[in-house]
Structures are given as structure tokens and as C-alpha cells.
BALUM-454165 format. One line per 10 residues: number of its first residue (from 1); for each residue x, y, z of N, C-alpha, C. Coordinates in nm, 3 decimals. Layout:
<nodes>
NUM	X,Y,Z,X,Y,Z,X,Y,Z  ...
</nodes>
This chain:
<nodes>
1	9.786,9.444,11.437,9.831,9.561,11.306,9.898,9.628,11.352  10.005,9.707,11.315,10.109,9.845,11.358,10.042,9.901,11.245  9.978,10.081,11.287,10.013,10.177,11.187,10.194,10.249,11.164  10.228,10.245,11.031,10.327,10.276,11.033,10.294,10.474,10.986  10.325,10.525,11.107,10.330,10.670,11.092,10.419,10.711,10.934  10.340,10.785,10.833,10.383,10.872,10.737,10.374,10.981,10.667  10.419,11.074,10.610,10.422,11.210,10.523,10.327,11.183,10.444  10.253,11.256,10.409,10.192,11.211,10.362,10.184,11.356,10.218  10.272,11.318,10.161,10.301,11.453,10.091,10.270,11.433,9.947  10.195,11.530,9.878,10.198,11.537,9.750,10.319,11.502,9.663
11	10.311,11.351,9.603,10.477,11.298,9.507,10.492,11.418,9.412  10.359,11.419,9.334,10.454,11.543,9.228,10.507,11.636,9.271  10.505,11.710,9.385,10.575,11.858,9.416,10.743,11.749,9.499  10.706,11.611,9.608,10.857,11.609,9.594,10.884,11.550,9.533  10.880,11.446,9.427,10.895,11.318,9.360,10.930,11.405,9.207  10.938,11.528,9.225,10.974,11.627,9.060,10.909,11.538,8.934  10.787,11.540,8.950,10.680,11.492,8.864,10.735,11.341,8.777  10.728,11.260,8.877,10.733,11.120,8.869,10.833,11.083,8.819  10.890,10.990,8.706,10.930,10.917,8.648,11.030,11.002,8.593  11.059,11.093,8.598,11.146,11.221,8.580,11.315,11.228,8.601
21	11.246,11.206,8.745,11.417,11.198,8.818,11.495,11.059,8.885  11.399,10.942,8.769,11.499,10.838,8.722,11.638,10.877,8.593  11.588,10.954,8.551,11.714,10.985,8.402,11.812,11.082,8.510  11.834,11.104,8.589,11.923,11.175,8.713,11.996,11.068,8.807  11.961,10.974,8.785,12.005,10.877,8.927,12.153,10.898,8.879  12.223,10.852,8.977,12.390,10.838,8.999,12.377,10.686,9.030  12.423,10.608,8.927,12.471,10.446,8.962,12.626,10.453,9.019  12.588,10.352,9.200,12.732,10.366,9.273,12.742,10.172,9.278  12.704,10.104,9.168,12.735,9.998,9.218,12.607,9.870,9.225  12.646,9.691,9.182,12.567,9.658,9.240,12.565,9.613,9.407
31	12.511,9.591,9.486,12.514,9.552,9.586,12.437,9.447,9.658  12.441,9.310,9.721,12.314,9.182,9.729,12.262,9.172,9.655  12.245,9.221,9.508,12.149,9.188,9.425,12.045,9.343,9.410  12.116,9.452,9.431,12.018,9.521,9.482,12.124,9.672,9.369  12.076,9.790,9.355,12.165,9.866,9.265,12.187,9.992,9.434  12.367,10.042,9.430,12.319,10.120,9.535,12.321,10.277,9.422  12.222,10.367,9.486,12.217,10.473,9.374,12.271,10.598,9.466  12.244,10.735,9.387,12.191,10.873,9.465,12.120,10.919,9.375  11.972,10.977,9.447,11.906,11.068,9.379,11.976,11.207,9.433  11.988,11.321,9.321,11.989,11.459,9.328,11.888,11.527,9.364
41	11.748,11.489,9.305,11.610,11.491,9.298,11.597,11.536,9.503  11.683,11.384,9.582,11.618,11.419,9.703,11.721,11.488,9.772  11.831,11.585,9.720,11.900,11.581,9.818,12.052,11.515,9.829  12.078,11.455,9.751,12.176,11.383,9.717,12.197,11.224,9.810  12.090,11.212,9.820,12.050,11.068,9.884,12.011,10.947,9.840  12.083,10.878,9.905,12.151,10.737,9.851,12.018,10.654,9.877  12.039,10.575,9.754,11.842,10.465,9.743,11.963,10.310,9.716  11.829,10.205,9.765,11.907,10.079,9.659,11.723,10.057,9.582  11.744,10.060,9.490,11.648,9.978,9.349,11.641,9.802,9.340  11.535,9.791,9.341,11.603,9.673,9.245,11.491,9.603,9.144
51	11.524,9.558,9.036,11.438,9.590,8.920,11.367,9.424,8.929  11.228,9.339,8.901,11.210,9.215,8.911,11.180,9.176,8.715  11.136,9.079,8.710,11.120,9.050,8.570,10.986,9.074,8.523  10.930,9.122,8.575,10.798,9.170,8.566,10.779,9.321,8.535  10.940,9.377,8.555,10.930,9.555,8.532,10.997,9.617,8.666  10.888,9.533,8.788,10.839,9.599,8.860,10.983,9.627,8.888  10.993,9.788,9.004,11.130,9.859,9.039,11.088,9.870,9.198  11.140,9.834,9.307,11.196,9.851,9.410,11.258,10.023,9.452  11.223,10.026,9.526,11.308,10.146,9.558,11.339,10.174,9.692  11.449,10.218,9.810,11.426,10.239,9.924,11.549,10.328,9.938
61	11.560,10.471,10.045,11.646,10.500,9.981,11.574,10.635,10.101  11.733,10.765,10.095,11.690,10.916,10.150,11.657,10.988,10.134  11.579,11.075,10.158,11.488,11.213,10.204,11.614,11.300,10.229  11.712,11.330,10.198,11.748,11.453,10.227,11.712,11.591,10.242  11.640,11.614,10.154,11.557,11.739,10.175,11.490,11.775,10.234  11.419,11.635,10.302,11.247,11.643,10.384,11.238,11.540,10.526  11.463,11.551,10.487,11.482,11.466,10.697,11.375,11.321,10.680  11.355,11.208,10.565,11.308,11.110,10.598,11.370,10.986,10.501  11.304,10.886,10.533,11.326,10.743,10.451,11.211,10.756,10.332  11.221,10.680,10.202,11.130,10.631,10.160,11.098,10.536,10.076
71	11.016,10.475,10.071,10.987,10.357,9.989,10.870,10.363,9.889  10.922,10.329,9.747,10.880,10.363,9.609,10.850,10.222,9.593  10.731,10.167,9.513,10.705,10.042,9.485,10.645,10.056,9.325  10.717,10.059,9.211,10.654,10.063,9.081,10.601,9.923,9.014  10.474,9.943,9.044,10.404,9.824,8.984,10.274,9.806,8.932  10.246,9.751,8.800,10.135,9.775,8.710,10.005,9.726,8.793  10.035,9.642,8.925,9.942,9.604,8.983,9.853,9.711,9.118  9.905,9.808,9.115,9.864,9.896,9.173,9.669,9.955,9.086  9.685,9.899,9.001,9.547,9.935,8.945,9.556,10.125,8.881  9.425,10.147,8.936,9.334,10.249,8.853,9.409,10.388,9.002
81	9.553,10.394,8.957,9.539,10.513,9.061,9.612,10.661,8.984  9.630,10.757,9.128,9.587,10.889,9.047,9.728,10.953,9.131  9.767,11.052,9.029,9.929,11.116,9.114,9.895,11.246,9.188  9.969,11.202,9.298,9.948,11.266,9.360,9.776,11.285,9.546  9.750,11.171,9.463,9.613,11.072,9.581,9.698,11.013,9.687  9.647,11.026,9.828,9.704,10.875,9.911,9.639,10.775,9.926  9.691,10.692,9.930,9.630,10.550,9.890,9.637,10.422,10.047  9.590,10.412,10.093,9.595,10.308,10.271,9.670,10.150,10.162  9.765,10.177,10.226,9.860,10.043,10.210,9.848,9.973,10.330  9.890,9.828,10.315,9.959,9.694,10.415,10.031,9.633,10.336
91	10.165,9.658,10.451,10.269,9.546,10.453,10.252,9.434,10.535  10.281,9.336,10.492,10.315,9.205,10.526,10.442,9.167,10.504  10.494,9.190,10.641,10.640,9.134,10.647,10.669,9.016,10.769  10.686,8.904,10.691,10.668,8.767,10.767,10.626,8.694,10.876  10.431,8.791,10.822,10.332,8.783,10.927,10.296,8.942,10.993  10.404,8.985,10.955,10.390,9.117,11.105,10.320,9.233,11.022  10.205,9.302,11.025,10.125,9.335,10.932,10.165,9.529,10.956  10.202,9.628,10.841,10.209,9.776,10.895,10.105,9.868,10.779  10.026,9.917,10.866,9.963,10.018,10.784,9.989,10.113,10.713  9.973,10.167,10.654,10.056,10.376,10.585,10.002,10.355,10.531
101	10.014,10.506,10.517,9.960,10.526,10.394,10.013,10.637,10.283  10.038,10.595,10.090,10.156,10.591,10.053,10.086,10.704,9.956  10.137,10.744,9.906,10.066,10.890,9.725,10.119,10.800,9.593  9.994,10.774,9.533,10.043,10.739,9.397,10.090,10.841,9.306  10.168,10.758,9.294,10.230,10.823,9.156,10.211,10.751,8.973  10.156,10.844,8.917,10.084,10.815,8.771,10.232,10.899,8.647  10.302,10.823,8.595,10.343,10.854,8.484,10.320,10.780,8.313  10.221,10.843,8.265,10.183,10.782,8.151,10.094,10.646,8.206  10.179,10.575,8.132,10.148,10.381,8.140,10.169,10.305,8.317  10.260,10.424,8.403,10.336,10.335,8.480,10.297,10.404,8.548
111	10.257,10.271,8.654,10.160,10.314,8.764,10.310,10.343,8.905  10.321,10.387,9.031,10.377,10.375,9.193,10.308,10.420,9.280  10.356,10.400,9.414,10.301,10.439,9.522,10.496,10.417,9.555  10.425,10.566,9.638,10.591,10.612,9.755,10.507,10.650,9.894  10.615,10.597,9.985,10.551,10.608,10.120,10.655,10.706,10.170  10.665,10.835,10.225,10.747,10.897,10.317,10.731,10.826,10.455  10.833,10.839,10.525,10.855,10.738,10.685,10.962,10.828,10.772  11.012,10.848,10.893,11.053,10.932,10.960,11.098,10.798,11.039  11.018,10.682,11.041,10.986,10.603,11.204,11.168,10.463,11.140  11.268,10.461,11.176,11.363,10.388,11.203,11.295,10.227,11.149
121	11.296,10.250,11.264,11.155,10.063,11.310,11.139,10.019,11.194  11.097,10.104,11.095,11.020,10.038,10.978,11.077,10.009,10.874  11.248,10.063,10.832,11.369,10.012,10.799,11.407,9.889,10.814  11.403,9.900,10.958,11.500,9.810,11.072,11.395,9.642,11.069  11.271,9.695,11.074,11.197,9.551,11.070,11.251,9.513,10.870  11.240,9.528,10.791,11.255,9.523,10.657,11.391,9.470,10.639  11.476,9.502,10.694,11.560,9.433,10.750,11.575,9.321,10.776  11.562,9.297,10.867,11.566,9.166,10.941,11.386,9.053,10.855  11.372,9.084,10.807,11.313,8.995,10.720,11.302,8.952,10.581  11.252,8.825,10.588,11.243,8.748,10.470,11.172,8.744,10.356
131	11.017,8.810,10.323,10.956,8.867,10.301,10.871,8.970,10.275  10.888,9.054,10.198,10.755,9.206,10.247,10.635,9.150,10.162  10.516,9.123,10.156,10.415,9.147,10.056,10.336,9.267,10.064  10.275,9.331,9.921,10.273,9.460,9.985,10.104,9.483,9.865  10.010,9.522,9.983,9.860,9.499,9.957,9.812,9.675,9.941  9.788,9.670,9.817,9.695,9.809,9.735,9.572,9.872,9.782  9.541,9.952,9.743,9.411,10.064,9.827,9.344,9.946,9.823  9.266,9.887,9.676,9.193,9.761,9.707,9.212,9.675,9.754  9.276,9.646,9.853,9.366,9.508,9.952,9.387,9.421,9.839  9.452,9.507,9.686,9.487,9.399,9.612,9.592,9.323,9.642
141	9.686,9.247,9.622,9.843,9.230,9.662,9.911,9.306,9.493  9.931,9.338,9.556,10.115,9.415,9.498,10.179,9.324,9.452  10.263,9.297,9.533,10.347,9.259,9.496,10.433,9.170,9.584  10.563,9.055,9.625,10.606,8.980,9.727,10.712,9.017,9.701  10.815,9.080,9.788,10.913,9.123,9.755,11.045,9.029,9.832  11.103,8.936,9.788,11.197,8.874,9.841,11.326,8.945,9.910  11.329,8.989,10.010,11.420,9.058,10.107,11.535,9.016,10.147  11.560,8.906,10.049,11.747,8.810,10.044,11.825,8.918,10.042  11.933,8.999,10.075,12.053,9.065,10.078,12.012,9.259,10.095  11.851,9.256,10.136,11.838,9.408,10.158,11.886,9.488,10.286
151	11.975,9.370,10.409,11.948,9.387,10.458,12.121,9.458,10.514  12.251,9.338,10.380,12.364,9.421,10.325,12.332,9.528,10.285  12.216,9.551,10.198,12.246,9.686,10.077,12.205,9.731,10.140  12.099,9.778,10.186,12.057,9.917,10.327,12.142,9.938,10.429  12.315,9.833,10.477,12.393,9.883,10.542,12.501,9.969,10.435  12.495,9.935,10.294,12.597,10.019,10.207,12.476,10.104,10.129  12.358,10.120,10.163,12.303,10.279,10.171,12.319,10.401,10.308  12.372,10.346,10.391,12.421,10.415,10.477,12.530,10.436,10.472  12.591,10.351,10.467,12.717,10.339,10.465,12.760,10.493,10.306  12.728,10.519,10.243,12.686,10.569,10.098,12.671,10.692,10.156
161	12.528,10.664,10.230,12.466,10.827,10.292,12.595,10.893,10.367  12.572,10.862,10.478,12.691,10.841,10.554,12.859,10.970,10.531  12.884,10.956,10.379,12.931,10.986,10.269,12.894,11.170,10.236  12.796,11.088,10.198,12.729,11.172,10.090,12.700,11.334,10.202  12.700,11.308,10.328,12.692,11.426,10.427,12.797,11.403,10.528  12.949,11.403,10.423,13.060,11.402,10.530,13.076,11.388,10.665  13.012,11.249,10.726,12.999,11.145,10.799,13.096,11.040,10.819  13.128,11.038,10.691,13.201,10.927,10.711,13.313,10.873,10.617
</nodes>
């Protein structure tokens, strides 16, 4: 099992108080089953987002203010999660496990966890896999994420970020 190095900053400070930032996302269109978007809360960081039938939401993107990447998973299976509190989580990607600390987000009835990372190998691992199963703070399965189309969508996010920073 590998340990993913993550930055454990309080989500309330860096995520703009929870879901309020979702109102400010700039939609750039659909790519391979994911919405390509820009988030002004993260210094015009590009992201990909998808919504599942159970209304779970997964976001992967760039935090240009912090100079890092992030993965956010909105899902009720997180259970009793507190805003700003750190929780141990496990990501199983086609049998390879990554342990990390995620920060809880609680906005009304919506529960989420955000993981900030600087290790590009984590994103590369996601792009190369078929399924990522996320396990929460109590070992419960939060959700299994079908990664079909994710590699291509992440390519678009990289291209978007290069354009946003004047690199492309």
C-alpha cells in the first residue's frame, strides 16, 4: 500500500466555505463524460467534474493559488463528516491502494471530502486505471468511480490550464 502525500489544510479556508463556490464555476463544455470547468475560487484553476445518478459529484482539478491538484468527492456515504476536519481515506485503483488524508466538507445535508496533492503520479495513476474505489474514514466504501474517459478529460484539463496561465 502506498501513502499519498497530501496537504491537510482546512477546507473552510481554501474551499471557500463549501459548496458556495459551485455557483461560480465557469462551464467550458463536455469532454468524454466529464464537464470541463474553470473555478475562480482556485485562481482560475481548470477542473473536470462528473455527476452520477445518485447525485454524487467527483471533481479533479488545479488549485492555482496553492500550486497543487485536488480531488473532491461529494457523496452521502461519507456519513457523519465535519467541515474542516481531516480524515484518513483509501483509494483503490485496480487493486493498487493509496492512503491519504482528506479534509471534510459539510454544507447543510451535503457531505464531501477534498484531497489536495502535489504528487502528479496520483493523477497519472487515475488516468491509467479503469475503476477507483474510495473508502472513507471508517473503512466504508464511499463509491466506485468508473474512470472511462478520465485520461482524455484530464488531457483537456491540462490544456485548459495551459491556456489559462498563458502557456498554450
